[in-house]
TORKOL-4160 file (C-alpha; in steps of 0.2 Angstrom, whole numbers, padded with zeros to 4 digits, m for minus):
471
<pt num="1" X="0192" Y="0028" Z="m0588"/>
<pt num="2" X="0208" Y="0026" Z="m0598"/>
<pt num="3" X="0212" Y="0030" Z="m0616"/>
<pt num="4" X="0216" Y="0014" Z="m0626"/>
<pt num="5" X="0224" Y="0014" Z="m0643"/>
<pt num="6" X="0221" Y="m0001" Z="m0655"/>
<pt num="7" X="0232" Y="m0005" Z="m0670"/>
<pt num="8" X="0227" Y="m0020" Z="m0681"/>
<pt num="9" X="0241" Y="m0030" Z="m0687"/>
<pt num="10" X="0240" Y="m0040" Z="m0704"/>
<pt num="11" X="0249" Y="m0051" Z="m0716"/>
<pt num="12" X="0262" Y="m0042" Z="m0727"/>
<pt num="13" X="0258" Y="m0051" Z="m0743"/>
<pt num="14" X="0246" Y="m0040" Z="m0753"/>
<pt num="15" X="0235" Y="m0054" Z="m0760"/>
<pt num="16" X="0233" Y="m0061" Z="m0742"/>
<pt num="17" X="0230" Y="m0045" Z="m0734"/>
<pt num="18" X="0217" Y="m0041" Z="m0747"/>
<pt num="19" X="0208" Y="m0057" Z="m0743"/>
<pt num="20" X="0209" Y="m0054" Z="m0724"/>
<pt num="21" X="0206" Y="m0035" Z="m0722"/>
<pt num="22" X="0187" Y="m0036" Z="m0720"/>
<pt num="23" X="0189" Y="m0050" Z="m0708"/>
<pt num="24" X="0202" Y="m0041" Z="m0697"/>
<pt num="25" X="0192" Y="m0024" Z="m0698"/>
<pt num="26" X="0176" Y="m0033" Z="m0692"/>
<pt num="27" X="0185" Y="m0041" Z="m0677"/>
<pt num="28" X="0193" Y="m0024" Z="m0673"/>
<pt num="29" X="0177" Y="m0015" Z="m0674"/>
<pt num="30" X="0169" Y="m0027" Z="m0662"/>
<pt num="31" X="0184" Y="m0026" Z="m0650"/>
<pt num="32" X="0183" Y="m0007" Z="m0650"/>
<pt num="33" X="0164" Y="m0007" Z="m0647"/>
<pt num="34" X="0167" Y="m0019" Z="m0632"/>
<pt num="35" X="0180" Y="m0007" Z="m0625"/>
<pt num="36" X="0169" Y="0008" Z="m0627"/>
<pt num="37" X="0155" Y="m0001" Z="m0619"/>
<pt num="38" X="0166" Y="m0004" Z="m0604"/>
<pt num="39" X="0168" Y="0015" Z="m0602"/>
<pt num="40" X="0185" Y="0017" Z="m0610"/>
<pt num="41" X="0190" Y="0031" Z="m0623"/>
<pt num="42" X="0197" Y="0021" Z="m0638"/>
<pt num="43" X="0208" Y="0028" Z="m0652"/>
<pt num="44" X="0208" Y="0015" Z="m0667"/>
<pt num="45" X="0222" Y="0017" Z="m0680"/>
<pt num="46" X="0216" Y="0024" Z="m0697"/>
<pt num="47" X="0222" Y="0009" Z="m0707"/>
<pt num="48" X="0227" Y="m0009" Z="m0704"/>
<pt num="49" X="0245" Y="m0012" Z="m0703"/>
<pt num="50" X="0250" Y="m0022" Z="m0719"/>
<pt num="51" X="0267" Y="m0014" Z="m0723"/>
<pt num="52" X="0282" Y="m0008" Z="m0714"/>
<pt num="53" X="0278" Y="0010" Z="m0718"/>
<pt num="54" X="0260" Y="0008" Z="m0711"/>
<pt num="55" X="0267" Y="0000" Z="m0695"/>
<pt num="56" X="0277" Y="0015" Z="m0691"/>
<pt num="57" X="0264" Y="0028" Z="m0697"/>
<pt num="58" X="0249" Y="0020" Z="m0689"/>
<pt num="59" X="0257" Y="0018" Z="m0672"/>
<pt num="60" X="0263" Y="0036" Z="m0672"/>
<pt num="61" X="0246" Y="0041" Z="m0676"/>
<pt num="62" X="0239" Y="0032" Z="m0661"/>
<pt num="63" X="0253" Y="0038" Z="m0650"/>
<pt num="64" X="0249" Y="0056" Z="m0655"/>
<pt num="65" X="0232" Y="0054" Z="m0647"/>
<pt num="66" X="0241" Y="0052" Z="m0630"/>
<pt num="67" X="0234" Y="0035" Z="m0626"/>
<pt num="68" X="0238" Y="0027" Z="m0609"/>
<pt num="69" X="0240" Y="0009" Z="m0617"/>
<pt num="70" X="0242" Y="0003" Z="m0635"/>
<pt num="71" X="0233" Y="m0014" Z="m0640"/>
<pt num="72" X="0241" Y="m0023" Z="m0655"/>
<pt num="73" X="0227" Y="m0034" Z="m0661"/>
<pt num="74" X="0230" Y="m0051" Z="m0670"/>
<pt num="75" X="0216" Y="m0059" Z="m0679"/>
<pt num="76" X="0226" Y="m0068" Z="m0693"/>
<pt num="77" X="0244" Y="m0073" Z="m0696"/>
<pt num="78" X="0254" Y="m0056" Z="m0695"/>
<pt num="79" X="0271" Y="m0052" Z="m0700"/>
<pt num="80" X="0281" Y="m0050" Z="m0683"/>
<pt num="81" X="0292" Y="m0036" Z="m0689"/>
<pt num="82" X="0277" Y="m0025" Z="m0691"/>
<pt num="83" X="0275" Y="m0027" Z="m0672"/>
<pt num="84" X="0293" Y="m0022" Z="m0669"/>
<pt num="85" X="0292" Y="m0006" Z="m0680"/>
<pt num="86" X="0275" Y="m0001" Z="m0672"/>
<pt num="87" X="0282" Y="m0005" Z="m0654"/>
<pt num="88" X="0297" Y="0007" Z="m0658"/>
<pt num="89" X="0285" Y="0021" Z="m0663"/>
<pt num="90" X="0275" Y="0021" Z="m0647"/>
<pt num="91" X="0281" Y="0023" Z="m0629"/>
<pt num="92" X="0265" Y="0018" Z="m0620"/>
<pt num="93" X="0263" Y="0001" Z="m0612"/>
<pt num="94" X="0259" Y="m0013" Z="m0624"/>
<pt num="95" X="0245" Y="m0026" Z="m0624"/>
<pt num="96" X="0246" Y="m0040" Z="m0637"/>
<pt num="97" X="0228" Y="m0046" Z="m0640"/>
<pt num="98" X="0224" Y="m0062" Z="m0650"/>
<pt num="99" X="0207" Y="m0067" Z="m0657"/>
<pt num="100" X="0203" Y="m0085" Z="m0653"/>
<pt num="101" X="0193" Y="m0088" Z="m0669"/>
<pt num="102" X="0200" Y="m0104" Z="m0675"/>
<pt num="103" X="0197" Y="m0100" Z="m0693"/>
<pt num="104" X="0212" Y="m0089" Z="m0693"/>
<pt num="105" X="0229" Y="m0091" Z="m0684"/>
<pt num="106" X="0228" Y="m0075" Z="m0673"/>
<pt num="107" X="0236" Y="m0084" Z="m0659"/>
<pt num="108" X="0251" Y="m0088" Z="m0670"/>
<pt num="109" X="0253" Y="m0070" Z="m0675"/>
<pt num="110" X="0252" Y="m0065" Z="m0656"/>
<pt num="111" X="0265" Y="m0077" Z="m0651"/>
<pt num="112" X="0277" Y="m0074" Z="m0665"/>
<pt num="113" X="0276" Y="m0055" Z="m0661"/>
<pt num="114" X="0277" Y="m0057" Z="m0642"/>
<pt num="115" X="0293" Y="m0068" Z="m0644"/>
<pt num="116" X="0301" Y="m0055" Z="m0655"/>
<pt num="117" X="0297" Y="m0042" Z="m0642"/>
<pt num="118" X="0304" Y="m0053" Z="m0628"/>
<pt num="119" X="0321" Y="m0055" Z="m0638"/>
<pt num="120" X="0324" Y="m0036" Z="m0638"/>
<pt num="121" X="0317" Y="m0034" Z="m0620"/>
<pt num="122" X="0302" Y="m0024" Z="m0623"/>
<pt num="123" X="0290" Y="m0027" Z="m0610"/>
<pt num="124" X="0272" Y="m0031" Z="m0614"/>
<pt num="125" X="0257" Y="m0041" Z="m0608"/>
<pt num="126" X="0246" Y="m0053" Z="m0618"/>
<pt num="127" X="0227" Y="m0056" Z="m0618"/>
<pt num="128" X="0216" Y="m0067" Z="m0629"/>
<pt num="129" X="0198" Y="m0071" Z="m0632"/>
<pt num="130" X="0183" Y="m0066" Z="m0643"/>
<pt num="131" X="0182" Y="m0047" Z="m0647"/>
<pt num="132" X="0166" Y="m0045" Z="m0639"/>
<pt num="133" X="0171" Y="m0055" Z="m0623"/>
<pt num="134" X="0168" Y="m0045" Z="m0607"/>
<pt num="135" X="0182" Y="m0054" Z="m0599"/>
<pt num="136" X="0194" Y="m0049" Z="m0613"/>
<pt num="137" X="0188" Y="m0031" Z="m0611"/>
<pt num="138" X="0191" Y="m0032" Z="m0592"/>
<pt num="139" X="0209" Y="m0039" Z="m0595"/>
<pt num="140" X="0213" Y="m0025" Z="m0606"/>
<pt num="141" X="0205" Y="m0013" Z="m0594"/>
<pt num="142" X="0216" Y="m0018" Z="m0580"/>
<pt num="143" X="0232" Y="m0014" Z="m0590"/>
<pt num="144" X="0224" Y="0002" Z="m0596"/>
<pt num="145" X="0219" Y="0008" Z="m0579"/>
<pt num="146" X="0236" Y="0004" Z="m0572"/>
<pt num="147" X="0244" Y="0013" Z="m0586"/>
<pt num="148" X="0233" Y="0029" Z="m0584"/>
<pt num="149" X="0238" Y="0029" Z="m0565"/>
<pt num="150" X="0256" Y="0027" Z="m0568"/>
<pt num="151" X="0256" Y="0040" Z="m0582"/>
<pt num="152" X="0247" Y="0053" Z="m0571"/>
<pt num="153" X="0262" Y="0054" Z="m0560"/>
<pt num="154" X="0274" Y="0060" Z="m0573"/>
<pt num="155" X="0274" Y="0079" Z="m0573"/>
<pt num="156" X="0264" Y="0080" Z="m0557"/>
<pt num="157" X="0269" Y="0091" Z="m0542"/>
<pt num="158" X="0269" Y="0086" Z="m0524"/>
<pt num="159" X="0267" Y="0100" Z="m0511"/>
<pt num="160" X="0276" Y="0096" Z="m0495"/>
<pt num="161" X="0271" Y="0108" Z="m0481"/>
<pt num="162" X="0285" Y="0107" Z="m0468"/>
<pt num="163" X="0299" Y="0094" Z="m0467"/>
<pt num="164" X="0302" Y="0077" Z="m0458"/>
<pt num="165" X="0289" Y="0075" Z="m0444"/>
<pt num="166" X="0296" Y="0069" Z="m0427"/>
<pt num="167" X="0311" Y="0060" Z="m0435"/>
<pt num="168" X="0300" Y="0049" Z="m0446"/>
<pt num="169" X="0312" Y="0043" Z="m0459"/>
<pt num="170" X="0298" Y="0033" Z="m0468"/>
<pt num="171" X="0289" Y="0049" Z="m0471"/>
<pt num="172" X="0303" Y="0057" Z="m0482"/>
<pt num="173" X="0308" Y="0051" Z="m0499"/>
<pt num="174" X="0323" Y="0056" Z="m0510"/>
<pt num="175" X="0317" Y="0070" Z="m0522"/>
<pt num="176" X="0330" Y="0065" Z="m0535"/>
<pt num="177" X="0323" Y="0047" Z="m0535"/>
<pt num="178" X="0305" Y="0053" Z="m0537"/>
<pt num="179" X="0310" Y="0064" Z="m0552"/>
<pt num="180" X="0320" Y="0050" Z="m0560"/>
<pt num="181" X="0308" Y="0035" Z="m0556"/>
<pt num="182" X="0291" Y="0043" Z="m0556"/>
<pt num="183" X="0293" Y="0060" Z="m0565"/>
<pt num="184" X="0286" Y="0070" Z="m0549"/>
<pt num="185" X="0293" Y="0086" Z="m0544"/>
<pt num="186" X="0292" Y="0091" Z="m0525"/>
<pt num="187" X="0287" Y="0109" Z="m0521"/>
<pt num="188" X="0293" Y="0114" Z="m0503"/>
<pt num="189" X="0281" Y="0125" Z="m0494"/>
<pt num="190" X="0285" Y="0132" Z="m0476"/>
<pt num="191" X="0271" Y="0129" Z="m0464"/>
<pt num="192" X="0272" Y="0147" Z="m0459"/>
<pt num="193" X="0264" Y="0152" Z="m0476"/>
<pt num="194" X="0249" Y="0141" Z="m0471"/>
<pt num="195" X="0248" Y="0150" Z="m0454"/>
<pt num="196" X="0249" Y="0167" Z="m0463"/>
<pt num="197" X="0236" Y="0163" Z="m0476"/>
<pt num="198" X="0225" Y="0155" Z="m0463"/>
<pt num="199" X="0224" Y="0171" Z="m0453"/>
<pt num="200" X="0219" Y="0181" Z="m0469"/>
<pt num="201" X="0207" Y="0168" Z="m0475"/>
<pt num="202" X="0188" Y="0172" Z="m0478"/>
<pt num="203" X="0180" Y="0173" Z="m0461"/>
<pt num="204" X="0163" Y="0172" Z="m0469"/>
<pt num="205" X="0167" Y="0156" Z="m0478"/>
<pt num="206" X="0175" Y="0149" Z="m0461"/>
<pt num="207" X="0159" Y="0153" Z="m0452"/>
<pt num="208" X="0149" Y="0145" Z="m0466"/>
<pt num="209" X="0159" Y="0129" Z="m0465"/>
<pt num="210" X="0157" Y="0129" Z="m0446"/>
<pt num="211" X="0139" Y="0130" Z="m0447"/>
<pt num="212" X="0138" Y="0117" Z="m0460"/>
<pt num="213" X="0148" Y="0105" Z="m0450"/>
<pt num="214" X="0137" Y="0109" Z="m0434"/>
<pt num="215" X="0121" Y="0106" Z="m0445"/>
<pt num="216" X="0126" Y="0089" Z="m0452"/>
<pt num="217" X="0138" Y="0081" Z="m0440"/>
<pt num="218" X="0133" Y="0068" Z="m0427"/>
<pt num="219" X="0140" Y="0080" Z="m0414"/>
<pt num="220" X="0152" Y="0095" Z="m0412"/>
<pt num="221" X="0158" Y="0093" Z="m0394"/>
<pt num="222" X="0164" Y="0110" Z="m0389"/>
<pt num="223" X="0173" Y="0110" Z="m0372"/>
<pt num="224" X="0177" Y="0128" Z="m0371"/>
<pt num="225" X="0196" Y="0124" Z="m0370"/>
<pt num="226" X="0203" Y="0112" Z="m0383"/>
<pt num="227" X="0188" Y="0115" Z="m0395"/>
<pt num="228" X="0179" Y="0131" Z="m0397"/>
<pt num="229" X="0169" Y="0138" Z="m0412"/>
<pt num="230" X="0184" Y="0150" Z="m0415"/>
<pt num="231" X="0196" Y="0135" Z="m0415"/>
<pt num="232" X="0185" Y="0125" Z="m0427"/>
<pt num="233" X="0185" Y="0141" Z="m0438"/>
<pt num="234" X="0204" Y="0142" Z="m0437"/>
<pt num="235" X="0205" Y="0124" Z="m0444"/>
<pt num="236" X="0193" Y="0128" Z="m0458"/>
<pt num="237" X="0203" Y="0144" Z="m0462"/>
<pt num="238" X="0218" Y="0132" Z="m0463"/>
<pt num="239" X="0208" Y="0122" Z="m0476"/>
<pt num="240" X="0204" Y="0137" Z="m0486"/>
<pt num="241" X="0223" Y="0143" Z="m0485"/>
<pt num="242" X="0229" Y="0126" Z="m0491"/>
<pt num="243" X="0216" Y="0125" Z="m0504"/>
<pt num="244" X="0221" Y="0142" Z="m0511"/>
<pt num="245" X="0239" Y="0137" Z="m0511"/>
<pt num="246" X="0235" Y="0121" Z="m0520"/>
<pt num="247" X="0227" Y="0131" Z="m0534"/>
<pt num="248" X="0240" Y="0144" Z="m0535"/>
<pt num="249" X="0255" Y="0132" Z="m0536"/>
<pt num="250" X="0246" Y="0119" Z="m0546"/>
<pt num="251" X="0249" Y="0105" Z="m0534"/>
<pt num="252" X="0243" Y="0088" Z="m0539"/>
<pt num="253" X="0244" Y="0080" Z="m0521"/>
<pt num="254" X="0251" Y="0086" Z="m0505"/>
<pt num="255" X="0256" Y="0082" Z="m0487"/>
<pt num="256" X="0256" Y="0093" Z="m0471"/>
<pt num="257" X="0269" Y="0090" Z="m0457"/>
<pt num="258" X="0258" Y="0097" Z="m0443"/>
<pt num="259" X="0268" Y="0090" Z="m0428"/>
<pt num="260" X="0275" Y="0098" Z="m0418"/>
<pt num="261" X="0274" Y="0116" Z="m0424"/>
<pt num="262" X="0256" Y="0118" Z="m0429"/>
<pt num="263" X="0249" Y="0105" Z="m0416"/>
<pt num="264" X="0257" Y="0114" Z="m0402"/>
<pt num="265" X="0256" Y="0132" Z="m0407"/>
<pt num="266" X="0242" Y="0135" Z="m0420"/>
<pt num="267" X="0229" Y="0120" Z="m0422"/>
<pt num="268" X="0229" Y="0102" Z="m0429"/>
<pt num="269" X="0227" Y="0099" Z="m0447"/>
<pt num="270" X="0214" Y="0086" Z="m0445"/>
<pt num="271" X="0199" Y="0096" Z="m0452"/>
<pt num="272" X="0210" Y="0102" Z="m0467"/>
<pt num="273" X="0216" Y="0085" Z="m0471"/>
<pt num="274" X="0199" Y="0076" Z="m0470"/>
<pt num="275" X="0190" Y="0088" Z="m0481"/>
<pt num="276" X="0204" Y="0089" Z="m0494"/>
<pt num="277" X="0203" Y="0070" Z="m0496"/>
<pt num="278" X="0184" Y="0071" Z="m0496"/>
<pt num="279" X="0174" Y="0073" Z="m0513"/>
<pt num="280" X="0164" Y="0088" Z="m0505"/>
<pt num="281" X="0164" Y="0102" Z="m0493"/>
<pt num="282" X="0152" Y="0115" Z="m0487"/>
<pt num="283" X="0152" Y="0123" Z="m0505"/>
<pt num="284" X="0146" Y="0106" Z="m0513"/>
<pt num="285" X="0154" Y="0092" Z="m0523"/>
<pt num="286" X="0173" Y="0094" Z="m0528"/>
<pt num="287" X="0188" Y="0084" Z="m0534"/>
<pt num="288" X="0197" Y="0075" Z="m0520"/>
<pt num="289" X="0214" Y="0081" Z="m0517"/>
<pt num="290" X="0226" Y="0068" Z="m0509"/>
<pt num="291" X="0234" Y="0075" Z="m0493"/>
<pt num="292" X="0244" Y="0065" Z="m0481"/>
<pt num="293" X="0246" Y="0069" Z="m0463"/>
<pt num="294" X="0264" Y="0071" Z="m0456"/>
<pt num="295" X="0269" Y="0075" Z="m0474"/>
<pt num="296" X="0271" Y="0057" Z="m0478"/>
<pt num="297" X="0278" Y="0057" Z="m0495"/>
<pt num="298" X="0277" Y="0038" Z="m0499"/>
<pt num="299" X="0260" Y="0038" Z="m0491"/>
<pt num="300" X="0254" Y="0052" Z="m0502"/>
<pt num="301" X="0262" Y="0043" Z="m0517"/>
<pt num="302" X="0253" Y="0027" Z="m0513"/>
<pt num="303" X="0237" Y="0037" Z="m0510"/>
<pt num="304" X="0238" Y="0046" Z="m0527"/>
<pt num="305" X="0240" Y="0029" Z="m0536"/>
<pt num="306" X="0226" Y="0021" Z="m0526"/>
<pt num="307" X="0215" Y="0036" Z="m0530"/>
<pt num="308" X="0219" Y="0035" Z="m0549"/>
<pt num="309" X="0215" Y="0016" Z="m0549"/>
<pt num="310" X="0199" Y="0016" Z="m0538"/>
<pt num="311" X="0193" Y="0033" Z="m0542"/>
<pt num="312" X="0187" Y="0035" Z="m0524"/>
<pt num="313" X="0194" Y="0044" Z="m0508"/>
<pt num="314" X="0209" Y="0035" Z="m0500"/>
<pt num="315" X="0211" Y="0030" Z="m0482"/>
<pt num="316" X="0226" Y="0035" Z="m0472"/>
<pt num="317" X="0229" Y="0027" Z="m0455"/>
<pt num="318" X="0242" Y="0022" Z="m0443"/>
<pt num="319" X="0242" Y="0003" Z="m0439"/>
<pt num="320" X="0238" Y="0006" Z="m0421"/>
<pt num="321" X="0234" Y="m0010" Z="m0413"/>
<pt num="322" X="0231" Y="m0029" Z="m0417"/>
<pt num="323" X="0217" Y="m0037" Z="m0407"/>
<pt num="324" X="0224" Y="m0055" Z="m0408"/>
<pt num="325" X="0209" Y="m0062" Z="m0400"/>
<pt num="326" X="0198" Y="m0056" Z="m0414"/>
<pt num="327" X="0211" Y="m0056" Z="m0428"/>
<pt num="328" X="0207" Y="m0038" Z="m0432"/>
<pt num="329" X="0217" Y="m0022" Z="m0434"/>
<pt num="330" X="0213" Y="m0005" Z="m0427"/>
<pt num="331" X="0218" Y="0007" Z="m0441"/>
<pt num="332" X="0218" Y="0024" Z="m0432"/>
<pt num="333" X="0227" Y="0041" Z="m0435"/>
<pt num="334" X="0222" Y="0057" Z="m0427"/>
<pt num="335" X="0208" Y="0064" Z="m0437"/>
<pt num="336" X="0215" Y="0061" Z="m0455"/>
<pt num="337" X="0201" Y="0049" Z="m0461"/>
<pt num="338" X="0190" Y="0057" Z="m0475"/>
<pt num="339" X="0173" Y="0059" Z="m0468"/>
<pt num="340" X="0167" Y="0049" Z="m0484"/>
<pt num="341" X="0173" Y="0033" Z="m0476"/>
<pt num="342" X="0160" Y="0035" Z="m0462"/>
<pt num="343" X="0146" Y="0028" Z="m0474"/>
<pt num="344" X="0154" Y="0029" Z="m0491"/>
<pt num="345" X="0139" Y="0039" Z="m0498"/>
<pt num="346" X="0138" Y="0051" Z="m0512"/>
<pt num="347" X="0127" Y="0062" Z="m0499"/>
<pt num="348" X="0139" Y="0071" Z="m0487"/>
<pt num="349" X="0125" Y="0073" Z="m0475"/>
<pt num="350" X="0123" Y="0054" Z="m0473"/>
<pt num="351" X="0142" Y="0052" Z="m0470"/>
<pt num="352" X="0143" Y="0067" Z="m0458"/>
<pt num="353" X="0128" Y="0060" Z="m0448"/>
<pt num="354" X="0141" Y="0047" Z="m0442"/>
<pt num="355" X="0155" Y="0059" Z="m0439"/>
<pt num="356" X="0159" Y="0067" Z="m0422"/>
<pt num="357" X="0171" Y="0082" Z="m0420"/>
<pt num="358" X="0179" Y="0080" Z="m0403"/>
<pt num="359" X="0192" Y="0091" Z="m0394"/>
<pt num="360" X="0209" Y="0086" Z="m0398"/>
<pt num="361" X="0219" Y="0075" Z="m0385"/>
<pt num="362" X="0234" Y="0079" Z="m0374"/>
<pt num="363" X="0246" Y="0076" Z="m0389"/>
<pt num="364" X="0241" Y="0092" Z="m0397"/>
<pt num="365" X="0241" Y="0107" Z="m0385"/>
<pt num="366" X="0235" Y="0119" Z="m0398"/>
<pt num="367" X="0218" Y="0110" Z="m0399"/>
<pt num="368" X="0205" Y="0110" Z="m0413"/>
<pt num="369" X="0193" Y="0096" Z="m0418"/>
<pt num="370" X="0197" Y="0078" Z="m0421"/>
<pt num="371" X="0186" Y="0071" Z="m0435"/>
<pt num="372" X="0180" Y="0055" Z="m0427"/>
<pt num="373" X="0170" Y="0040" Z="m0435"/>
<pt num="374" X="0171" Y="0022" Z="m0438"/>
<pt num="375" X="0174" Y="0017" Z="m0456"/>
<pt num="376" X="0159" Y="0008" Z="m0464"/>
<pt num="377" X="0161" Y="m0010" Z="m0467"/>
<pt num="378" X="0166" Y="m0018" Z="m0484"/>
<pt num="379" X="0179" Y="m0026" Z="m0494"/>
<pt num="380" X="0195" Y="m0016" Z="m0495"/>
<pt num="381" X="0212" Y="m0016" Z="m0505"/>
<pt num="382" X="0226" Y="m0011" Z="m0493"/>
<pt num="383" X="0244" Y="m0007" Z="m0495"/>
<pt num="384" X="0258" Y="0005" Z="m0497"/>
<pt num="385" X="0274" Y="0009" Z="m0507"/>
<pt num="386" X="0289" Y="0006" Z="m0495"/>
<pt num="387" X="0307" Y="0005" Z="m0498"/>
<pt num="388" X="0320" Y="m0008" Z="m0494"/>
<pt num="389" X="0338" Y="m0003" Z="m0496"/>
<pt num="390" X="0332" Y="0012" Z="m0507"/>
<pt num="391" X="0322" Y="0001" Z="m0519"/>
<pt num="392" X="0303" Y="0003" Z="m0520"/>
<pt num="393" X="0291" Y="m0011" Z="m0517"/>
<pt num="394" X="0272" Y="m0012" Z="m0516"/>
<pt num="395" X="0266" Y="m0021" Z="m0501"/>
<pt num="396" X="0248" Y="m0026" Z="m0504"/>
<pt num="397" X="0234" Y="m0037" Z="m0497"/>
<pt num="398" X="0215" Y="m0038" Z="m0498"/>
<pt num="399" X="0204" Y="m0036" Z="m0482"/>
<pt num="400" X="0188" Y="m0032" Z="m0475"/>
<pt num="401" X="0182" Y="m0017" Z="m0464"/>
<pt num="402" X="0171" Y="m0022" Z="m0450"/>
<pt num="403" X="0159" Y="m0013" Z="m0439"/>
<pt num="404" X="0150" Y="m0020" Z="m0423"/>
<pt num="405" X="0136" Y="m0016" Z="m0411"/>
<pt num="406" X="0138" Y="0000" Z="m0401"/>
<pt num="407" X="0144" Y="m0008" Z="m0386"/>
<pt num="408" X="0158" Y="m0018" Z="m0395"/>
<pt num="409" X="0163" Y="m0003" Z="m0405"/>
<pt num="410" X="0164" Y="0007" Z="m0389"/>
<pt num="411" X="0175" Y="m0006" Z="m0380"/>
<pt num="412" X="0187" Y="m0007" Z="m0395"/>
<pt num="413" X="0189" Y="0012" Z="m0398"/>
<pt num="414" X="0192" Y="0015" Z="m0379"/>
<pt num="415" X="0207" Y="0003" Z="m0379"/>
<pt num="416" X="0216" Y="0016" Z="m0390"/>
<pt num="417" X="0211" Y="0034" Z="m0393"/>
<pt num="418" X="0192" Y="0035" Z="m0394"/>
<pt num="419" X="0192" Y="0053" Z="m0400"/>
<pt num="420" X="0201" Y="0048" Z="m0417"/>
<pt num="421" X="0193" Y="0039" Z="m0432"/>
<pt num="422" X="0195" Y="0020" Z="m0433"/>
<pt num="423" X="0194" Y="0007" Z="m0446"/>
<pt num="424" X="0193" Y="m0011" Z="m0440"/>
<pt num="425" X="0201" Y="m0022" Z="m0453"/>
<pt num="426" X="0202" Y="m0040" Z="m0455"/>
<pt num="427" X="0217" Y="m0043" Z="m0467"/>
<pt num="428" X="0222" Y="m0057" Z="m0478"/>
<pt num="429" X="0239" Y="m0056" Z="m0472"/>
<pt num="430" X="0243" Y="m0066" Z="m0456"/>
<pt num="431" X="0247" Y="m0055" Z="m0441"/>
<pt num="432" X="0265" Y="m0061" Z="m0439"/>
<pt num="433" X="0269" Y="m0059" Z="m0457"/>
<pt num="434" X="0262" Y="m0041" Z="m0458"/>
<pt num="435" X="0271" Y="m0036" Z="m0442"/>
<pt num="436" X="0287" Y="m0044" Z="m0447"/>
<pt num="437" X="0288" Y="m0037" Z="m0465"/>
<pt num="438" X="0278" Y="m0021" Z="m0467"/>
<pt num="439" X="0289" Y="m0006" Z="m0470"/>
<pt num="440" X="0280" Y="0008" Z="m0462"/>
<pt num="441" X="0268" Y="0014" Z="m0448"/>
<pt num="442" X="0255" Y="0021" Z="m0461"/>
<pt num="443" X="0244" Y="0010" Z="m0471"/>
<pt num="444" X="0231" Y="0015" Z="m0485"/>
<pt num="445" X="0215" Y="0008" Z="m0492"/>
<pt num="446" X="0202" Y="0009" Z="m0505"/>
<pt num="447" X="0185" Y="0000" Z="m0507"/>
<pt num="448" X="0184" Y="m0015" Z="m0518"/>
<pt num="449" X="0197" Y="m0028" Z="m0525"/>
<pt num="450" X="0209" Y="m0018" Z="m0535"/>
<pt num="451" X="0224" Y="m0030" Z="m0534"/>
<pt num="452" X="0224" Y="m0034" Z="m0552"/>
<pt num="453" X="0226" Y="m0016" Z="m0557"/>
<pt num="454" X="0239" Y="m0013" Z="m0543"/>
<pt num="455" X="0249" Y="m0028" Z="m0549"/>
<pt num="456" X="0250" Y="m0020" Z="m0566"/>
<pt num="457" X="0255" Y="m0004" Z="m0558"/>
<pt num="458" X="0269" Y="m0012" Z="m0549"/>
<pt num="459" X="0275" Y="m0021" Z="m0566"/>
<pt num="460" X="0274" Y="m0005" Z="m0576"/>
<pt num="461" X="0283" Y="0005" Z="m0562"/>
<pt num="462" X="0296" Y="m0008" Z="m0561"/>
<pt num="463" X="0294" Y="m0010" Z="m0542"/>
<pt num="464" X="0294" Y="m0026" Z="m0533"/>
<pt num="465" X="0277" Y="m0033" Z="m0527"/>
<pt num="466" X="0275" Y="m0041" Z="m0510"/>
<pt num="467" X="0257" Y="m0047" Z="m0510"/>
<pt num="468" X="0251" Y="m0056" Z="m0494"/>
<pt num="469" X="0237" Y="m0069" Z="m0493"/>
<pt num="470" X="0232" Y="m0082" Z="m0480"/>
<pt num="471" X="0236" Y="m0100" Z="m0483"/>
């Protein structure tokens, strides 16, 4: 969870502060306890702010703890200039929180402080309620989760294997803009290094991985041509190679071009990308590593933010087809989907029991396995960062993944590419709106409703929010 700083603001008159200090501290302690109970790491200021000197020193103390967001807490009338000084001493996003206990004018203190911040253009959000209110903790948590996700981008490195795939402009972003706006560096890595490293990768681990997949998957459908044990092991060696490069170059997230060089001359990266995005492999549990197919930079950026907000693997897919008669979308892209989405289980065997490894289709002459499954049903938040006239916008909506009986599933997948993974999605966005306005061919998703956190992410990043709903 996020790290939250809490600074209690008081009245600047000595005799009033002396009267109020115990009241303020009790309220602040209750708020801190509530935030900690919600799972957050909380850093409370060592003193209540009752002088201009303390306004600066306490805020600096909390800022030095590298908090994701800072709460200024108002339980009584508080001198607004203390807020101004404290705000200047911290660079984290600010949440002004007021106690709603009517015995003291906490709301008055918050409104006076918020108005002063408005006058100088310092962005902040506001919340209010009893200090032990779960709703208040949740509201602060939304801002803190968003702030942690945004902060995680600064100083990050994106590894781009290869360049622009198949003329896809939406897969390429301006590296200067990324550095300026998000604080992200881009490490360019030639795909030839991946090939060289894969050829030298540990053959014993590749065999172990193949046998693990054969043991747990619903099926590995060798055909002796496009998919053989040797080709599957080549794909696993590619995973090992990328995994090692990620560790050596300290990459935070990545993307692999794949097409056409690797897909026509070496092997597809489907197995590599699926297991990088998974929370496990044949060696056991591991941290997910966001990896976007076709080296889609804005796709990977979206996925990295979604991962930090939802703390789950993130789906990557093409918007393949709209079944207008059913009002559902077929989200499907080669073998990119993490196997976790087959059942969304902590047990890899439960997920892989629903995953088939099929020979690649004619698009990819080099062959290898496509990682095929139908995504498990459930509520999803879907969206993507796209650009209009060079400016970023977050396009977002809620939806549901659906799954049907075997005959219906088969009928639907056979209308597109049955060898690839599919997610059948019912979106809150009307079909004509989505097709008219969405700014890319790739779409991303995480389980649950994370719209509140992503609205806060957009606000904190200073990007436009395009949120689509029905009605």
